[in-house]
C-alpha positions in Angstrom: 111.4 196.8 188.5 114.5 194.8 189.4 118.0 194.2 187.8 120.2 191.7 188.4 124.1 192.6 189.5 126.9 190.8 190.6 128.8 191.2 193.7 132.3 190.1 194.3 133.9 189.2 197.3 137.5 189.0 197.4 139.9 186.3 198.7 143.2 186.4 198.7 144.9 182.7 198.2 148.5 181.8 198.5 150.5 180.8 195.4 149.9 176.8 196.2 146.3 177.7 194.7 147.6 177.7 191.4 149.2 174.2 191.4 145.9 172.8 193.0 143.6 174.5 191.6 144.4 175.8 188.1 141.6 175.3 185.8 138.3 175.6 186.9 135.3 172.9 186.9 132.8 173.3 184.0 129.9 173.9 187.0 132.1 176.7 188.1 131.9 178.6 184.8 128.3 177.7 184.1 125.5 179.9 185.7 122.6 177.7 186.6 119.1 179.4 188.2 121.6 181.4 190.6 124.9 180.8 189.8 128.0 180.9 192.7 131.0 181.3 190.6 134.7 181.1 191.5 137.0 183.4 189.8 140.6 183.9 189.7 142.8 186.1 188.4 146.8 186.8 188.9 148.2 189.4 190.9 152.0 189.3 191.0 152.8 186.4 193.6 149.8 185.8 194.6 146.1 184.8 193.2 143.1 186.4 194.0 139.4 184.9 194.0 136.2 186.1 193.7 133.4 184.6 194.3 130.7 185.6 192.6 126.9 185.4 193.7 124.1 187.0 191.8 121.0 188.0 193.3 117.6 190.1 192.1 117.8 193.8 193.3 115.8 196.6 193.5 117.0 199.1 190.4 116.1 202.1 192.7 118.5 200.9 195.5 121.0 200.6 193.6 123.1 202.7 191.3 125.0 201.1 188.6 128.6 201.5 188.5 132.4 200.2 188.5 131.2 197.6 191.0 127.6 196.5 189.9 128.1 195.6 186.0 125.3 194.0 183.5 125.0 190.1 183.9 125.5 189.9 179.8 128.9 191.8 180.6 129.9 189.9 183.5 129.7 186.9 181.8 131.8 188.6 179.0 134.7 189.1 182.2 134.4 185.8 183.1 135.3 184.5 180.1 138.3 186.6 179.5 139.0 185.7 183.5 139.1 182.3 182.8 141.5 182.9 180.1 144.1 183.9 182.6 143.5 181.1 184.4 144.4 178.7 181.8 140.7 178.1 181.0 139.6 177.3 177.6 136.6 179.3 177.1 135.6 176.9 174.1 134.9 174.5 177.0 131.7 176.3 177.6 130.1 174.6 175.1 127.9 171.9 175.0 129.6 168.3 175.5 128.3 167.0 172.3 129.8 170.3 169.9 133.4 169.5 172.5 133.5 166.1 170.6 136.5 166.2 168.7 136.4 167.0 164.6 139.1 164.5 164.1 136.9 161.7 165.5 134.0 162.8 163.8 135.8 162.3 160.4 137.0 159.2 161.4 133.4 158.0 162.3 132.4 159.6 158.8 134.6 157.4 157.4 133.8 154.3 159.4 130.3 154.6 158.0 131.2 154.6 154.5 133.5 151.5 154.7 130.0 149.7 156.7 128.0 150.7 153.1 131.2 149.6 151.1 131.0 145.6 152.4 127.3 146.0 152.6 127.2 146.9 149.0 130.1 144.7 148.4 128.9 141.4 150.3 125.3 141.4 149.8 126.1 139.3 146.3 128.1 137.0 148.1 124.3 135.9 149.3 122.5 136.9 146.1 124.4 134.7 144.2 122.7 131.9 145.2 119.1 132.3 144.5 120.6 134.2 141.2 122.2 131.2 140.7 119.2 128.8 140.2 117.2 131.7 138.8 119.9 131.8 136.0 121.5 128.5 135.8 124.9 129.8 136.3 127.5 127.2 137.5 130.6 127.6 140.1 133.1 129.0 137.0 130.3 131.7 135.7 129.6 132.6 140.0 133.2 132.8 139.7 133.6 135.2 137.2 130.7 137.2 138.4 132.4 137.7 141.9 135.8 138.2 140.0 134.4 141.3 137.8 133.7 143.4 140.7 138.0 143.2 141.4 138.3 144.5 137.7 136.9 147.6 138.2 138.1 148.0 141.6 141.7 147.3 140.2 141.5 150.2 138.1 140.9 153.0 140.4 143.0 152.4 143.0 146.5 154.4 141.9 144.1 157.1 140.3 142.0 157.3 143.4 145.2 157.8 145.4 146.8 160.4 142.9 143.6 162.2 142.8 143.3 162.4 146.5 146.7 163.5 147.5 146.0 165.9 144.5 142.8 167.4 144.9 141.8 166.6 148.2 140.1 163.1 150.1 136.4 164.3 151.1 135.5 164.7 147.0 137.1 161.6 145.9 135.4 159.3 149.2 132.1 161.2 148.3 132.6 160.5 144.5 133.1 156.9 145.1 130.2 156.2 148.0 127.7 157.8 145.5 128.9 155.9 142.2 129.2 152.3 144.1 125.5 153.2 145.6 124.2 153.7 141.9 126.2 151.0 140.2 124.5 148.6 143.2 121.1 149.9 142.9 121.3 148.6 138.9 122.3 145.0 140.0 119.0 143.3 139.7 117.9 145.3 136.1 121.8 144.7 134.8 120.6 140.6 135.7 117.8 140.3 134.3 119.3 141.7 131.0 122.0 139.3 131.2 125.5 138.3 132.3 127.6 140.7 130.1 124.9 143.8 131.5 125.8 142.0 134.7 129.4 142.0 134.4 129.6 145.7 133.4 127.5 146.9 136.4 129.9 145.0 139.1 132.4 146.2 137.5 131.6 150.3 138.0 130.9 149.1 141.3 134.5 148.0 141.9 135.2 151.5 140.2 133.6 153.4 142.9 134.9 151.1 145.9 138.4 151.5 144.8 139.2 154.8 145.4 137.5 154.8 149.0 140.4 153.7 150.3 142.9 155.7 149.2 140.7 159.0 149.9 140.3 157.5 153.4 143.8 157.2 154.1 144.5 160.6 152.5 142.3 162.1 154.9 143.3 160.4 158.1 146.8 161.0 157.1 145.7 165.0 157.4 143.3 164.6 160.6 144.8 162.3 162.7 147.7 162.5 165.1 150.7 159.8 165.3 149.8 158.6 168.8 145.8 158.0 167.4 146.7 156.5 163.9 146.3 152.8 165.1 143.0 153.4 166.9 141.6 155.1 164.3 142.6 152.8 161.0 141.2 150.1 163.1 138.0 151.7 163.8 137.7 152.8 159.9 138.4 148.9 158.8 136.0 147.7 161.5 133.4 149.7 159.6 134.1 147.1 157.1 133.7 144.0 159.3 130.6 145.5 160.5 129.2 146.1 157.0 129.9 142.2 156.3 127.9 141.6 159.3 125.0 143.9 158.8 125.0 142.4 155.1 125.3 138.8 156.1 122.3 139.7 158.6 120.2 141.4 156.1 120.2 140.0 153.3 119.0 136.1 153.7 115.7 138.2 155.8 115.4 140.4 152.8 115.7 137.9 149.8 112.9 135.3 151.9 110.5 138.1 152.4 111.1 140.4 149.3 113.2 138.7 146.8 116.7 139.1 146.1 116.8 141.8 143.9 115.7 143.9 147.3 119.2 143.7 148.7 120.6 145.6 146.0 118.0 147.9 146.2 117.8 148.7 149.9 121.4 149.0 150.5 122.4 151.0 147.5 119.6 153.8 148.8 121.4 154.2 152.1 124.7 155.8 150.6 122.1 159.3 149.6 122.2 159.6 153.4 125.9 159.4 154.3 126.6 162.1 151.5 124.3 164.6 152.3 125.9 164.1 155.8 129.4 164.3 154.2 128.9 166.9 151.7 127.8 169.7 154.8 130.3 168.4 157.4 133.8 166.9 156.1 136.3 168.3 155.1 139.4 167.3 153.1 142.3 168.8 155.9 142.0 171.1 159.3 142.7 174.0 157.8 140.1 173.9 155.5 137.7 173.3 158.4 136.2 176.8 159.5 134.8 175.4 162.3 137.0 173.7 164.0 138.2 175.2 167.3 142.1 176.1 167.6 142.9 174.1 170.4 142.4 171.5 167.9 143.8 172.5 164.7 146.6 173.4 166.9 147.0 169.2 168.2 146.5 168.3 164.7 149.0 170.6 163.0 151.9 169.7 165.8 151.5 166.2 165.6 150.9 165.6 162.0 153.3 165.5 158.9 153.5 168.1 156.7 150.5 168.4 154.3 151.5 170.6 151.4 149.5 170.1 148.3 150.9 167.1 146.2 152.0 168.2 142.9 154.1 165.5 141.5 154.4 162.1 142.8 158.3 160.7 143.1 157.3 157.4 141.6 161.1 156.8 141.5 162.0 157.4 144.5 158.9 155.2 146.2 159.8 152.3 144.0 163.3 152.4 144.6 163.0 151.5 148.8 162.6 148.0 150.2 159.5 148.9 152.7 157.6 149.5 149.8 157.6 146.4 148.2 157.3 144.4 151.5 154.5 146.5 151.8 153.1 145.3 148.1 153.7 141.8 148.6 152.5 141.5 151.9 149.1 143.2 150.6 148.7 140.8 148.0 150.0 137.7 150.5 147.1 139.2 152.9 144.4 140.0 150.8 144.3 136.6 149.1 142.3 135.0 151.9 141.0 137.8 153.1 139.0 138.0 149.4 138.4 134.3 149.3 136.8 134.1 152.5 134.2 137.4 151.9 133.5 136.2 148.3 133.5 132.8 149.2 132.6 132.2 152.3 128.2 131.1 152.4 128.8 129.1 149.4 131.3 126.9 151.7 129.0 126.7 154.6 126.4 125.9 152.2 127.9 123.2 150.7 129.6 121.9 154.6 125.6 121.9 155.2 124.5 120.3 152.1 126.7 117.2 153.4 129.4 117.3 150.5 127.3 118.1 147.0 129.8 118.5 144.6 128.2 121.3 142.4 126.2 124.5 143.2 123.3 123.7 141.8 123.2 120.7 144.2 123.1 122.8 146.9 119.8 125.3 146.0 118.1 122.4 146.2 117.8 123.2 150.1 118.2 127.1 149.7 115.4 128.0 152.1 117.2 126.9 154.9 120.3 126.8 154.0 120.6 130.5 153.0 119.9 132.1 156.3 122.2 129.4 158.0 125.2 130.6 155.4 124.4 134.3 156.1 123.7 133.5 160.0 127.3 131.1 160.3 129.0 134.5 158.4 127.8 136.8 161.0 130.6 135.4 164.0 133.5 136.0 162.2 133.4 139.6 160.8 131.7 140.5 164.4 135.4 138.7 165.8 137.3 141.2 162.7 135.6 144.1 164.1 136.3 143.4 167.6 140.2 142.4 167.1 141.0 144.8 164.9 140.2 148.0 167.6 141.9 145.5 170.2 144.8 145.3 168.2 144.7 149.2 167.4 144.8 150.3 171.1 147.4 147.3 171.9 149.5 149.3 169.3 148.9 152.6 170.4 149.6 151.7 173.6 153.0 150.3 173.0 154.5 153.1 170.8 153.1 155.4 173.7 155.3 152.8 176.2 158.4 153.9 173.9 158.2 150.7 171.9 159.5 151.5 168.3 156.9 151.6 165.9 158.8 149.5 163.6 158.6 146.8 166.4 154.7 147.3 166.8 154.0 147.1 163.2 155.8 143.7 163.1 154.1 142.2 165.8 150.7 143.4 165.0 151.2 141.6 161.2 152.8 138.8 162.1 150.0 138.1 164.0 147.6 139.0 161.0 149.7 136.1 158.9 150.1 133.6 161.3 147.0 133.6 163.4 144.7 132.9 159.8 147.8 130.1 158.7 147.3 128.2 161.9 143.4 128.1 162.0 142.9 127.4 158.6 144.7 124.5 158.6 142.3 123.2 161.2 139.8 123.4 159.0 140.2 120.1 157.3 140.2 118.4 160.7 136.5 119.8 161.7 133.5 117.1 161.5 131.1 120.1 162.6 129.9 123.3 160.6 130.1 124.7 164.4 133.8 123.5 164.9 134.0 125.3 160.8 132.0 128.4 162.1 134.6 128.3 165.3 138.1 128.3 163.2 136.8 130.5 160.6 135.9 133.1 163.5 139.8 132.9 165.4 141.2 132.6 161.7 139.5 136.3 160.8 139.7 137.9 164.3 143.6 137.1 164.0 143.5 138.7 160.3 142.2 141.7 162.0 145.6 142.4 164.0 146.6 143.9 160.2 145.2 146.7 160.4 147.7 148.0 163.2 150.2 146.4 160.9 150.6 146.7 156.8 147.5 148.8 156.9 149.2 151.4 159.5 152.0 151.4 157.3 151.7 153.8 154.3 151.1 157.1 156.5 154.4 155.5 158.6 156.9 155.3 155.5 155.1 158.2 153.5 152.7 159.6 155.2 152.6 162.9 152.2 151.9 159.9 149.6 149.9 158.0 152.0 147.1 157.8 149.2 149.3 156.9 146.3 151.1 154.2 148.5 147.8 152.6 149.2 146.5 152.5 145.8 149.7 151.2 144.8 149.7 148.2 147.7 146.3 147.9 147.6 146.6 147.5 143.8 148.7 144.2 144.4 145.6 143.2 147.2 143.1 143.6 144.5 145.2 141.5 141.7 145.1 138.7 145.3 141.1 139.1 144.9 140.5 138.9 141.2 143.3 135.7 140.7 142.2 134.1 144.1 138.6 134.4 143.6 138.6 132.9 139.6 141.1 130.3 140.9 138.7 129.2 143.5 135.7 128.8 141.6 138.1 126.9 139.0 139.5 124.5 142.1 135.7 123.9 143.0 134.5 122.9 140.0 136.9 120.6 138.6 137.8 119.5 142.1 137.2 115.6 142.8 135.4 116.0 146.1 134.0 119.1 147.7 135.8 119.4 150.6 139.3 117.7 149.0 138.8 120.7 147.1 138.4 123.3 150.1 141.4 121.9 151.9 143.3 123.0 148.2 141.7 126.5 148.1 142.7 126.8 152.1 146.3 125.4 151.7 147.1 128.0 148.9 146.4 131.2 151.3 148.2 129.4 153.9 151.2 129.2 151.6 150.6 133.1 151.2 150.3 133.7 154.5 154.0 132.3 155.5 155.5 134.0 152.4 154.0 137.8 153.4 155.5 136.7 157.0 158.8 136.1 155.9 159.1 139.6 153.8 157.1 141.6 156.3 159.7 140.8 159.0 162.8 140.8 156.7 162.2 144.1 155.1 159.5 146.8 156.6 160.3 149.4 159.0 158.1 151.8 161.1 160.3 155.0 160.1 159.8 157.6 157.5 161.5 156.3 154.4 159.8 158.7 151.2 159.3 162.4 152.1 
């Protein structure tokens, strides 16, 4: 019979050893096969290092004593000694368990927003065959598209209050399940009649309305200020990639299985996400029993105080000019964004149909233009996903280099306003669908810098009430979606010429972008104004 013993060979090192090697590499701390480990303990002004080797020895030849210990006990001793050397014992876990939990929460929020826009944008593609089947005119299409925002509007402030008082985990989980069910019920409601479809679209808006306030509440507790822009940019890029996914797969599903398949397949994905969210997510680091102490210390020391909110100081919040700058800017930004989100496939469809004046005329070439419209819409949203993360990295880098948060927010949001304004003005001069797609891509690519501007500002100026504040400003943004989407349908139906009508639609968006730029640069700030 044989046993394993550890042999310690002491080597004295001078104090410079401490600065040259104050932490041990993982390879030296993890035994594999017959490891040779270099350990060290402090002794006065010197470091005593040990080379530890493991060898097979016969038990009858050696008497286990204080110099020969069991292998398991030796590993415990290694962990204790590594702490003395500044090596975190938690670093001895596999790499996938070392992935920061705060970024796991960010990825889950990203995937929720991916599903959010998949379920939202699929209607902008499916509405084309649906309008042909049910004989809807552009005004009816605008009514259906805008009905989503009626429900979306109802739960913005309520979702923010709920998230700040109850916790973001329950609120976001509820939202995903609710809108997924509404998505799956859409084909049934459409066949029952227009009123039923409008009700289901309102219900879907109710579910998605709580998502942004809940997400903002969660990230304000989980993500340090130095990582704020990047984390929010990643989450919001989930919306853009969700649009890409929805626009890319919807035409294929419609042609292969019919338009109802889009709603059934997309709606079912929410149950998968909810299962993971329920078992892995927590509203705050304090509620997560599996969070490593080192990461919890980092988050707590870097985030603002997050005591539970009991009352909302509405008077104080609404008395601050930066809050109103955020509200007005959100309205101006979302007018253009939601028009592009809901009407872009129709725009490409009509442009590629050589100026057909009504939707009923364009659906005559549906089997060609439907796929083309979906593919054309993918490029702008891909551009937004890339630009959002690029902008987040730039913003956090500028802040880390000493530029004030206020200056960074103003720079990023100015790009988010003036970029789309410029490129939308160029659409009236294009003479090919390819150039129209390019202008749209550039417009939405610069629009995505807003994620590091106004969308990051809620946590800057009111970290404890970030959910409520986002619900408040996004209410204005939803109103822009309601009015803008409906107004677009009205302009297109009553316009004399298709191309001129679209020019009128884009001119309104450009004007609001310019108003938002002025208001934002005059009154916004990156400093805390509500504690």
